[in-house]
DRENMIKOL-135788 format. One line per field, with one value per atom (N, C-alpha, C): residue in one letter; residue number from 1; x, y, z; atom name. Coordinates in pm, 1 decimal, padded with zeros to 6 digits. Layout:
! residues N
aa = (A;...);
i = (NUM;...);
px = (X;...);
py = (Y;...);
pz = (Z;...);
at = (CA;...);
END
This chain:
! residues 177
aa = (M;M;M;S;S;S;D;D;D;P;P;P;E;E;E;D;D;D;F;F;F;T;T;T;M;M;M;H;H;H;D;D;D;F;F;F;N;N;N;T;T;T;M;M;M;A;A;A;A;A;A;K;K;K;D;D;D;L;L;L;R;R;R;P;P;P;R;R;R;L;L;L;L;L;L;A;A;A;L;L;L;T;T;T;S;S;S;A;A;A;P;P;P;E;E;E;W;W;W;A;A;A;D;D;D;E;E;E;L;L;L;L;L;L;A;A;A;R;R;R;R;R;R;P;P;P;H;H;H;D;D;D;D;D;D;L;L;L;A;A;A;M;M;M;L;L;L;L;L;L;A;A;A;A;A;A;S;S;S;D;D;D;D;D;D;L;L;L;V;V;V;L;L;L;A;A;A;L;L;L;S;S;S;E;E;E;E;E;E;Q;Q;Q;V;V;V;D;D;D;A;A;A;A;A;A;L;L;L;S;S;S;G;G;G;H;H;H;P;P;P;R;R;R;I;I;I;G;G;G;E;E;E;K;K;K;A;A;A;I;I;I;G;G;G;L;L;L;D;D;D;E;E;E;E;E;E;S;S;S;A;A;A;A;A;A;R;R;R;S;S;S;A;A;A;R;R;R;E;E;E;Q;Q;Q;S;S;S;G;G;G;M;M;M;S;S;S;Q;Q;Q;A;A;A;D;D;D;A;A;A;S;S;S;L;L;L;Q;Q;Q;Q;Q;Q;A;A;A;M;M;M;A;A;A;R;R;R;G;G;G;N;N;N;I;I;I;D;D;D;Y;Y;Y;E;E;E;E;E;E;R;R;R;F;F;F;G;G;G;R;R;R;I;I;I;Y;Y;Y;L;L;L;V;V;V;A;A;A;A;A;A;A;A;A;G;G;G;R;R;R;S;S;S;A;A;A;E;E;E;D;D;D;L;L;L;L;L;L;G;G;G;Y;Y;Y;L;L;L;D;D;D;D;D;D;R;R;R;L;L;L;D;D;D;N;N;N;D;D;D;P;P;P;D;D;D;A;A;A;E;E;E;L;L;L;G;G;G;V;V;V;V;V;V;R;R;R;G;G;G;E;E;E;L;L;L;A;A;A;L;L;L;I;I;I;T;T;T;R;R;R;L;L;L;R;R;R;L;L;L;T;T;T;A;A;A;L;L;L;V;V;V;Q;Q;Q;P;P;P;A;A;A;P;P;P;R;R;R;Q;Q;Q;R;R;R);
i = (1;1;1;2;2;2;3;3;3;4;4;4;5;5;5;6;6;6;7;7;7;8;8;8;9;9;9;10;10;10;11;11;11;12;12;12;13;13;13;14;14;14;15;15;15;16;16;16;17;17;17;18;18;18;19;19;19;20;20;20;21;21;21;22;22;22;23;23;23;24;24;24;25;25;25;26;26;26;27;27;27;28;28;28;29;29;29;30;30;30;31;31;31;32;32;32;33;33;33;34;34;34;35;35;35;36;36;36;37;37;37;38;38;38;39;39;39;40;40;40;41;41;41;42;42;42;43;43;43;44;44;44;45;45;45;46;46;46;47;47;47;48;48;48;49;49;49;50;50;50;51;51;51;52;52;52;53;53;53;54;54;54;55;55;55;56;56;56;57;57;57;58;58;58;59;59;59;60;60;60;61;61;61;62;62;62;63;63;63;64;64;64;65;65;65;66;66;66;67;67;67;68;68;68;69;69;69;70;70;70;71;71;71;72;72;72;73;73;73;74;74;74;75;75;75;76;76;76;77;77;77;78;78;78;79;79;79;80;80;80;81;81;81;82;82;82;83;83;83;84;84;84;85;85;85;86;86;86;87;87;87;88;88;88;89;89;89;90;90;90;91;91;91;92;92;92;93;93;93;94;94;94;95;95;95;96;96;96;97;97;97;98;98;98;99;99;99;100;100;100;101;101;101;102;102;102;103;103;103;104;104;104;105;105;105;106;106;106;107;107;107;108;108;108;109;109;109;110;110;110;111;111;111;112;112;112;113;113;113;114;114;114;115;115;115;116;116;116;117;117;117;118;118;118;119;119;119;120;120;120;121;121;121;122;122;122;123;123;123;124;124;124;125;125;125;126;126;126;127;127;127;128;128;128;129;129;129;130;130;130;131;131;131;132;132;132;133;133;133;134;134;134;135;135;135;136;136;136;137;137;137;138;138;138;139;139;139;140;140;140;141;141;141;142;142;142;143;143;143;144;144;144;145;145;145;146;146;146;147;147;147;148;148;148;149;149;149;150;150;150;151;151;151;152;152;152;153;153;153;154;154;154;155;155;155;156;156;156;157;157;157;158;158;158;159;159;159;160;160;160;161;161;161;162;162;162;163;163;163;164;164;164;165;165;165;166;166;166;167;167;167;168;168;168;169;169;169;170;170;170;171;171;171;172;172;172;173;173;173;174;174;174;175;175;175;176;176;176;177;177;177);
px = (03609.8;03671.6;03777.3;03800.9;03903.7;04040.8;04142.2;04276.9;04314.9;04422.3;04455.0;04470.2;04516.5;04535.6;04402.9;04295.5;04164.7;04064.7;04110.3;04023.7;03943.5;03811.5;03723.9;03643.5;03568.8;03477.1;03373.8;03329.8;03234.5;03296.5;03421.7;03489.9;03497.8;03533.1;03543.8;03410.9;03304.4;03172.1;03112.7;03155.8;03091.9;03179.2;03307.1;03395.2;03356.7;03364.9;03335.4;03428.1;03371.8;03449.2;03570.6;03555.3;03666.4;03782.0;03753.1;03857.4;03915.4;03831.8;03877.8;03951.5;03909.7;03969.6;04122.6;04179.8;04326.4;04392.6;04327.6;04383.2;04384.3;04277.4;04271.6;04376.5;04390.5;04489.3;04632.1;04654.1;04786.6;04813.7;04707.7;04723.1;04743.2;04662.8;04669.4;04628.1;04720.1;04701.7;04618.7;04508.1;04418.1;04287.2;04266.9;04148.0;04016.4;04003.8;03877.3;03850.2;03953.9;03939.3;03887.8;03953.3;03915.0;03772.3;03739.4;03606.0;03496.9;03521.1;03419.4;03408.4;03520.7;03515.7;03435.0;03453.2;03374.5;03226.4;03198.8;03059.9;02984.5;03054.8;02990.1;02963.9;03002.2;02977.3;02827.8;02783.8;02864.5;02902.2;03015.3;03059.8;03027.8;02965.4;02920.6;03034.1;03145.2;03258.1;03385.7;03495.9;03624.7;03629.0;03572.7;03573.8;03502.7;03390.7;03318.2;03396.4;03459.9;03542.6;03657.3;03723.2;03836.2;03791.0;03677.3;03625.3;03591.8;03530.5;03499.2;03627.8;03727.0;03854.8;03920.2;03922.7;03982.3;03915.1;03782.2;03707.7;03743.4;03750.0;03780.1;03922.3;04018.4;04158.3;04175.5;04117.5;04133.1;04067.7;03975.5;03907.3;03965.6;04070.5;04127.4;04174.7;04152.5;04207.4;04359.8;04424.3;04569.9;04615.9;04543.4;04576.8;04569.3;04466.7;04452.5;04556.9;04595.5;04705.2;04831.6;04859.7;04978.5;04969.7;04850.1;04832.1;04865.0;04817.8;04844.6;04994.2;05063.0;05206.1;05285.7;05229.3;05300.0;05320.4;05244.3;05258.4;05349.0;05422.1;05510.9;05652.7;05750.2;05889.4;05930.9;06038.3;06094.0;06137.2;06128.5;06174.9;06325.1;06363.0;06503.5;06544.9;06453.9;06487.4;06408.5;06465.8;06395.2;06282.4;06178.0;06061.6;06094.1;06099.5;06123.8;05995.2;05957.1;05837.6;05709.1;05717.9;05599.4;05595.7;05476.5;05467.0;05538.0;05566.6;05645.8;05583.4;05452.1;05383.3;05391.3;05368.9;05375.4;05517.2;05616.4;05756.1;05793.2;05749.4;05778.5;05709.3;05584.8;05511.9;05584.0;05627.4;05698.9;05828.5;05899.5;06024.6;05997.6;05890.8;05855.0;05820.5;05741.3;05700.0;05819.0;05919.2;06035.6;06154.2;06130.6;06241.5;06330.4;06277.5;06360.1;06470.6;06443.0;06545.6;06650.8;06611.0;06706.9;06811.2;06781.3;06874.5;06963.4;06943.0;07018.3;07160.6;07250.3;07387.2;07394.9;07508.2;07525.6;07504.8;07552.4;07538.5;07391.5;07315.0;07172.3;07097.2;07134.4;07072.0;07104.1;07226.4;07262.8;07185.5;07169.2;07092.4;06947.0;06891.5;06754.1;06747.3;06844.4;06845.5;06849.3;06931.1;06936.4;06804.3;06748.0;06619.3;06508.9;06509.6;06411.1;06420.8;06542.9;06563.6;06511.9;06546.9;06501.1;06348.6;06288.0;06142.6;06079.2;06130.1;06073.3;06091.3;06204.1;06223.8;06125.8;06098.4;06007.9;05861.1;05818.8;05675.8;05635.8;05731.2;05699.3;05642.2;05662.7;05617.0;05708.2;05699.0;05783.8;05735.8;05827.8;05799.5;05728.4;05606.3;05528.1;05509.0;05534.5;05515.2;05477.1;05391.0;05359.7;05482.2;05564.9;05696.9;05696.5;05591.1;05587.2;05609.1;05706.9;05735.6;05817.9;05859.3;05938.4;06085.2;06169.6;06313.4;06356.5;06473.3;06528.5;06544.0;06585.6;06601.9;06468.3;06362.7;06228.7;06182.6;06204.9;06162.5;06233.3;06362.6;06438.8;06397.7;06377.8;06335.5;06199.9;06108.5;05975.6;05985.6;06071.2;06092.8;06144.6;06246.2;06304.1;06198.0;06113.9;06007.7;05908.0;05875.5;05774.8;05824.8;05953.9;06008.1;05969.1;05932.4;05890.4;05743.1;05667.4;05525.0;05506.9;05393.6;05358.3;05295.8;05292.0;05243.8;05102.5;05010.9;04874.4;04870.9;04941.8;04947.0;05012.4;05117.6;05187.3;05099.3;05019.3;04927.6;04831.1;04786.6;04701.3;04773.3;04901.2;04980.8;04995.5;05021.7;05036.7;04907.3;04793.6;04665.2;04649.7;04686.5;04677.5;04768.5;04891.2;04984.4;04932.3;04879.7;04825.2;04705.1;04620.9;04506.4;04554.7;04658.0;04710.9;04771.2;04849.1;04908.2;04797.4;04698.3;04588.0;04512.3;04491.2;04423.0;04499.9;04630.6;04712.7;04708.0;04713.3;04712.1;04576.1;04468.8;04334.9;04314.4;04362.2;04350.4;04423.3;04541.3;04616.3;04546.0;04475.1;04404.1;04281.2;04201.5;04071.2;04086.7;04105.5;04119.9;03981.8;03966.7;03836.1;03805.2;03678.4;03637.0;03680.3;03723.6;03762.7;03642.9;03670.7;03564.4;03521.9;03392.0;03338.5;03352.8;03392.4;03404.9;03294.7);
py = (-01676.7;-01564.0;-01502.5;-01375.3;-01303.0;-01346.9;-01320.1;-01350.4;-01248.6;-01274.7;-01188.7;-01040.7;-01010.2;-00869.4;-00796.9;-00873.7;-00813.6;-00846.2;-00881.2;-00916.3;-00793.2;-00805.8;-00691.2;-00710.2;-00607.5;-00618.4;-00727.0;-00738.7;-00844.8;-00981.5;-01000.9;-01126.5;-01146.9;-01041.2;-01050.1;-01092.3;-01034.9;-01061.3;-01195.3;-01251.2;-01372.8;-01497.7;-01483.2;-01599.8;-01685.3;-01814.1;-01904.5;-01872.3;-01869.1;-01835.6;-01926.8;-02054.5;-02149.2;-02114.2;-02044.8;-02003.1;-01866.3;-01778.0;-01642.9;-01638.0;-01717.6;-01713.9;-01728.0;-01824.8;-01833.4;-01707.9;-01643.7;-01519.3;-01409.2;-01404.3;-01305.3;-01334.6;-01460.3;-01495.9;-01472.2;-01472.5;-01436.9;-01287.4;-01207.8;-01063.6;-01032.4;-01094.0;-01075.8;-01206.6;-01268.0;-01404.2;-01407.8;-01336.6;-01335.6;-01402.8;-01528.3;-01600.3;-01531.2;-01471.5;-01404.7;-01286.2;-01213.2;-01101.3;-01153.1;-01255.9;-01309.6;-01362.7;-01439.0;-01498.9;-01392.2;-01290.3;-01185.4;-01099.2;-01072.1;-00994.8;-01071.2;-01202.9;-01286.0;-01285.9;-01295.4;-01301.3;-01171.9;-01061.4;-00932.1;-00904.2;-00994.5;-00972.7;-00970.4;-00897.7;-00822.4;-00684.0;-00636.9;-00500.0;-00417.6;-00303.3;-00223.2;-00175.2;-00140.0;-00088.1;-00102.1;-00063.9;-00077.8;00002.8;00121.8;00204.3;00133.5;00069.7;-00003.2;-00125.5;-00194.4;-00309.3;-00266.3;-00157.5;-00109.5;-00062.9;00003.3;00047.1;-00073.3;-00175.5;-00296.8;-00362.9;-00370.4;-00430.5;-00352.6;-00220.4;-00137.3;-00164.4;-00163.9;-00187.9;-00323.2;-00424.3;-00559.2;-00570.3;-00513.8;-00521.3;-00446.1;-00328.9;-00249.4;-00314.8;-00407.4;-00477.3;-00617.4;-00655.6;-00789.4;-00809.4;-00930.0;-00966.8;-00971.3;-00967.2;-00976.0;-01106.9;-01213.6;-01343.6;-01336.8;-01270.6;-01258.6;-01163.2;-01060.2;-00974.0;-01057.7;-01140.1;-01224.5;-01323.7;-01375.3;-01463.6;-01387.7;-01264.2;-01183.0;-01156.9;-01137.0;-01109.1;-01228.4;-01348.7;-01466.9;-01461.8;-01380.3;-01365.5;-01251.6;-01194.8;-01082.1;-01113.7;-01093.8;-01108.5;-00985.8;-00999.2;-00883.5;-00778.6;-00654.0;-00547.0;-00566.4;-00567.9;-00583.9;-00728.0;-00823.2;-00963.8;-01017.3;-01117.4;-01181.6;-01267.1;-01275.4;-01355.7;-01502.9;-01574.9;-01718.9;-01788.0;-01890.3;-01965.4;-01909.7;-01800.0;-01746.2;-01796.5;-01801.1;-01839.4;-01734.3;-01770.1;-01683.8;-01545.4;-01541.3;-01412.9;-01325.4;-01384.4;-01308.5;-01259.6;-01343.2;-01303.9;-01187.9;-01193.8;-01085.4;-00956.0;-00966.3;-00847.4;-00785.2;-00867.6;-00818.3;-00748.3;-00807.2;-00745.4;-00608.4;-00597.4;-00467.7;-00366.5;-00410.5;-00320.0;-00270.6;-00355.7;-00320.8;-00274.6;-00231.2;-00196.9;-00086.8;-00001.0;00102.3;00043.2;-00068.7;-00134.8;-00201.9;-00257.2;-00329.0;-00235.1;-00106.1;-00008.4;00053.7;00014.6;00072.8;00017.3;00098.7;00049.9;-00049.8;-00116.6;-00224.8;-00177.8;-00058.7;-00012.4;00013.2;00065.8;00088.9;-00044.6;-00140.4;-00272.5;-00339.7;-00323.5;-00380.2;-00311.0;-00179.7;-00106.4;-00154.4;-00182.6;-00233.1;-00371.9;-00456.2;-00591.0;-00581.8;-00491.2;-00471.1;-00415.6;-00320.2;-00262.5;-00367.2;-00456.9;-00565.8;-00650.3;-00681.6;-00760.9;-00684.8;-00557.6;-00475.6;-00470.0;-00451.5;-00443.3;-00574.9;-00685.6;-00816.6;-00847.9;-00807.4;-00828.9;-00744.6;-00624.2;-00533.3;-00573.5;-00611.2;-00631.0;-00776.1;-00864.3;-01004.7;-01037.9;-00951.3;-00974.3;-00895.6;-00927.5;-00855.5;-00711.6;-00627.2;-00487.6;-00485.0;-00436.1;-00425.9;-00279.1;-00247.1;-00111.4;-00118.8;-00030.3;-00020.0;00041.5;-00044.0;-00003.2;00054.7;00030.0;00074.4;00225.2;00262.6;00403.7;00472.6;00400.1;00459.9;00423.5;00517.5;00492.8;00410.2;00352.1;00274.7;00361.8;00485.5;00577.2;00601.8;00619.5;00639.1;00516.3;00398.7;00274.4;00254.8;00284.4;00270.6;00377.6;00499.5;00606.7;00579.2;00526.2;00492.3;00380.0;00282.2;00174.3;00231.9;00317.0;00377.2;00454.1;00529.9;00605.4;00512.2;00403.2;00311.8;00232.3;00220.9;00149.9;00218.1;00345.8;00419.2;00396.2;00332.6;00308.6;00206.3;00218.7;00110.8;-00000.4;-00123.2;-00235.6;-00218.2;-00163.0;-00144.5;-00042.5;00067.4;00168.6;00110.3;00033.9;-00024.5;-00123.7;-00200.8;-00292.9;-00215.0;-00099.5;-00014.5;00034.5;00069.7;00113.3;-00002.7;-00122.4;-00239.7;-00264.2;-00255.4;-00272.7;-00168.5;-00044.2;00061.2;00035.2;-00008.9;-00041.0;-00160.4;-00260.7;-00377.6;-00338.8;-00250.0;-00203.1;-00132.5;-00050.4;00020.7;-00077.2;-00172.5;-00272.5;-00350.7;-00391.8;-00469.6;-00387.7;-00261.7;-00169.4;-00160.1;-00143.7;-00133.6;-00264.2;-00375.3;-00505.3;-00536.2;-00503.7;-00524.3;-00437.1;-00314.6;-00224.3;-00282.4;-00338.7;-00398.8;-00523.8;-00595.8;-00715.6;-00679.8;-00588.9;-00558.2;-00436.3;-00461.5;-00353.5;-00311.5;-00185.4;-00143.6;-00216.2;-00237.1;-00303.5;-00218.5;-00283.4;-00206.1;-00128.1;-00012.3;00070.6;00012.2;00017.6;-00026.0;00088.6;00057.6;00162.7;00151.3);
pz = (07835.7;07903.4;07815.2;07828.5;07755.7;07803.5;07719.5;07767.0;07873.6;07951.2;08065.6;08031.2;07910.4;07874.0;07856.7;07829.1;07805.3;07915.2;08032.3;08144.3;08184.2;08189.4;08214.1;08342.3;08379.1;08493.0;08465.7;08343.1;08309.2;08340.6;08301.2;08332.2;08482.9;08554.7;08699.9;08761.1;08713.2;08769.8;08729.3;08617.5;08566.8;08574.0;08593.6;08600.3;08720.9;08704.9;08816.3;08933.7;09052.3;09172.1;09186.6;09155.0;09169.1;09075.1;08965.7;08871.5;08906.4;08958.9;08991.5;09125.2;09221.2;09354.9;09351.5;09276.1;09273.2;09216.7;09121.4;09066.0;09172.4;09252.5;09359.7;09465.5;09502.7;09605.7;09558.4;09427.4;09375.1;09391.5;09403.9;09425.4;09573.0;09657.8;09803.0;09867.3;09939.2;09992.2;10120.0;10121.7;10237.6;10195.4;10232.0;10187.1;10219.3;10337.3;10372.3;10280.0;10242.4;10148.8;10014.9;09961.2;09830.8;09834.2;09937.2;09945.6;09956.0;10036.2;10052.2;09926.6;09859.7;09735.8;09630.5;09626.8;09535.5;09574.8;09703.3;09751.0;09721.3;09710.7;09686.5;09539.5;09452.9;09310.2;09283.1;09184.0;09087.7;09140.7;09094.0;09122.5;08997.5;09016.8;08903.2;08814.4;08876.7;08799.5;08882.7;08822.6;08889.8;09019.4;09020.0;09141.2;09256.5;09228.5;09334.2;09379.6;09286.3;09322.0;09412.5;09377.1;09457.4;09594.4;09602.6;09732.0;09820.2;09761.6;09838.0;09886.1;09798.6;09836.3;09949.5;09937.6;10043.5;10177.7;10178.2;10302.4;10362.7;10278.4;10326.2;10380.1;10308.9;10354.6;10486.1;10495.7;10617.5;10739.2;10715.8;10824.9;10851.6;10780.6;10799.8;10942.6;10992.1;11122.9;11112.0;11225.6;11226.1;11161.8;11186.0;11125.7;10973.1;10921.1;10775.9;10716.8;10790.8;10746.2;10731.3;10831.1;10824.3;10708.6;10680.4;10564.3;10436.0;10427.0;10308.8;10292.1;10402.4;10395.1;10343.2;10354.9;10306.2;10155.1;10086.1;09941.9;09900.8;09995.9;09967.6;10012.8;09924.9;09969.6;10050.1;10125.2;10194.8;10091.4;10131.5;10044.0;10021.8;09894.1;09858.2;09834.9;09856.0;09833.5;09715.8;09649.7;09538.6;09593.7;09515.9;09553.6;09534.5;09644.1;09639.2;09682.8;09608.8;09645.0;09586.8;09512.4;09445.9;09302.7;09243.9;09103.2;09018.5;08895.2;08807.0;08788.7;08768.4;08748.1;08873.1;08990.7;09116.3;09143.5;09115.4;09136.4;09044.0;08919.0;08824.1;08866.8;08912.2;08959.1;09077.3;09171.3;09288.3;09248.1;09154.6;09107.9;09045.2;08966.4;08907.3;09016.5;09114.1;09220.9;09302.2;09318.3;09399.4;09314.8;09194.9;09106.3;09163.7;09248.3;09311.9;09397.2;09461.9;09544.7;09458.7;09345.3;09261.3;09202.2;09197.6;09143.1;09251.2;09376.7;09488.4;09492.5;09547.8;09563.5;09679.3;09690.4;09787.2;09930.7;09964.5;10102.8;10137.8;10044.0;10067.4;10076.9;09994.2;10002.1;10135.7;10183.9;10314.6;10426.7;10417.3;10517.9;10519.2;10401.7;10394.8;10457.2;10430.7;10489.3;10642.1;10696.3;10842.2;10893.2;10819.7;10857.6;10858.6;10760.2;10757.2;10884.0;10925.7;11047.6;11169.5;11179.5;11292.6;11298.4;11181.8;11174.1;11219.5;11168.2;11203.0;11351.2;11407.7;11551.7;11632.2;11586.3;11659.6;11646.4;11524.4;11498.9;11470.0;11449.0;11427.7;11291.1;11194.2;11056.5;10962.9;10833.3;10738.5;10722.0;10684.0;10650.6;10516.1;10514.8;10392.6;10359.1;10235.5;10187.4;10040.1;09997.0;09855.0;09788.0;09730.5;09682.9;09542.2;09466.4;09327.0;09317.2;09237.4;09214.2;09321.9;09424.6;09532.6;09516.1;09548.8;09543.1;09664.3;09653.8;09765.0;09889.1;09870.5;09983.4;10052.8;09973.6;10030.6;10108.2;10050.9;10115.6;10248.8;10251.8;10376.3;10477.3;10432.3;10522.1;10584.4;10505.3;10555.6;10658.3;10632.3;10728.8;10860.7;10852.3;10973.7;11052.8;10983.6;11050.9;11120.0;11054.8;11108.7;11228.4;11244.6;11361.2;11491.9;11486.0;11605.0;11640.8;11552.6;11578.4;11690.2;11761.2;11853.8;11769.9;11820.1;11739.0;11682.7;11758.7;11708.0;11594.6;11610.9;11505.8;11380.6;11400.8;11285.8;11211.6;11282.5;11216.1;11126.8;11172.5;11089.3;10965.3;10979.5;10864.3;10765.8;10817.0;10731.1;10653.0;10720.1;10650.1;10538.8;10567.6;10466.6;10347.6;10373.8;10265.2;10185.0;10253.9;10186.6;10100.4;10149.8;10071.0;09944.1;09955.1;09838.2;09737.4;09785.2;09695.9;09625.6;09700.9;09644.8;09541.8;09571.6;09478.9;09346.6;09356.2;09235.0;09155.2;09224.7;09156.9;09095.1;09165.0;09107.8;08984.1;08991.2;08876.2;08755.8;08779.4;08669.6;08614.4;08701.2;08657.3;08575.3;08625.1;08564.2;08473.8;08349.9;08252.4;08204.3;08168.7;08115.0;07984.6;07960.2;07835.2;07716.5;07609.1;07490.2;07435.7;07382.5;07323.3;07190.6;07166.4;07036.9;06938.8;06819.9;06718.1;06617.0);
at = (N;CA;C;N;CA;C;N;CA;C;N;CA;C;N;CA;C;N;CA;C;N;CA;C;N;CA;C;N;CA;C;N;CA;C;N;CA;C;N;CA;C;N;CA;C;N;CA;C;N;CA;C;N;CA;C;N;CA;C;N;CA;C;N;CA;C;N;CA;C;N;CA;C;N;CA;C;N;CA;C;N;CA;C;N;CA;C;N;CA;C;N;CA;C;N;CA;C;N;CA;C;N;CA;C;N;CA;C;N;CA;C;N;CA;C;N;CA;C;N;CA;C;N;CA;C;N;CA;C;N;CA;C;N;CA;C;N;CA;C;N;CA;C;N;CA;C;N;CA;C;N;CA;C;N;CA;C;N;CA;C;N;CA;C;N;CA;C;N;CA;C;N;CA;C;N;CA;C;N;CA;C;N;CA;C;N;CA;C;N;CA;C;N;CA;C;N;CA;C;N;CA;C;N;CA;C;N;CA;C;N;CA;C;N;CA;C;N;CA;C;N;CA;C;N;CA;C;N;CA;C;N;CA;C;N;CA;C;N;CA;C;N;CA;C;N;CA;C;N;CA;C;N;CA;C;N;CA;C;N;CA;C;N;CA;C;N;CA;C;N;CA;C;N;CA;C;N;CA;C;N;CA;C;N;CA;C;N;CA;C;N;CA;C;N;CA;C;N;CA;C;N;CA;C;N;CA;C;N;CA;C;N;CA;C;N;CA;C;N;CA;C;N;CA;C;N;CA;C;N;CA;C;N;CA;C;N;CA;C;N;CA;C;N;CA;C;N;CA;C;N;CA;C;N;CA;C;N;CA;C;N;CA;C;N;CA;C;N;CA;C;N;CA;C;N;CA;C;N;CA;C;N;CA;C;N;CA;C;N;CA;C;N;CA;C;N;CA;C;N;CA;C;N;CA;C;N;CA;C;N;CA;C;N;CA;C;N;CA;C;N;CA;C;N;CA;C;N;CA;C;N;CA;C;N;CA;C;N;CA;C;N;CA;C;N;CA;C;N;CA;C;N;CA;C;N;CA;C;N;CA;C;N;CA;C;N;CA;C;N;CA;C;N;CA;C;N;CA;C;N;CA;C;N;CA;C;N;CA;C;N;CA;C;N;CA;C;N;CA;C;N;CA;C;N;CA;C;N;CA;C;N;CA;C;N;CA;C;N;CA;C;N;CA;C;N;CA;C;N;CA;C;N;CA;C;N;CA;C;N;CA;C;N;CA;C;N;CA;C;N;CA;C;N;CA;C;N;CA;C;N;CA;C;N;CA;C;N;CA;C;N;CA;C;N;CA;C;N;CA;C;N;CA;C;N;CA;C;N;CA;C;N;CA;C;N;CA;C;N;CA;C;N;CA;C;N;CA;C;N;CA;C;N;CA;C;N;CA;C);
END
């Protein structure tokens, strides 16, 4: 197999499931998603892989959504209990929060508590490229959702995060010269 920087669709399609499954679960901790994505191999290209992943994430049971959330720290908090690579990825994705001032970080911490009290799970958002103000504003807006609607939003955010992470994992094959 290629090293991680050169991981290709060919690697994804041919790697032993027992070796690839942990890599997938490091991206999204939903066992049913990982198992079904593996079962659907081979995927013709990255676009087909991402479409399959989106379909699977959007169809996850509430239990599997909660399993997936176990691999995500709260917005604005350091990743504790994750492997080094997952913690570093999370920090990069949430870099907008790390640049926020103390009052904005405190507001996010309060918002996280409010969200968890309302919905019984952590606030999940595709944080990559979003400012702290955007992340907090989106949280505030979502507090008005009913639980069923919010679960749909969480699935959508999880699908986007998973899509971004899969794209980063599966790089296109190098061009032959």
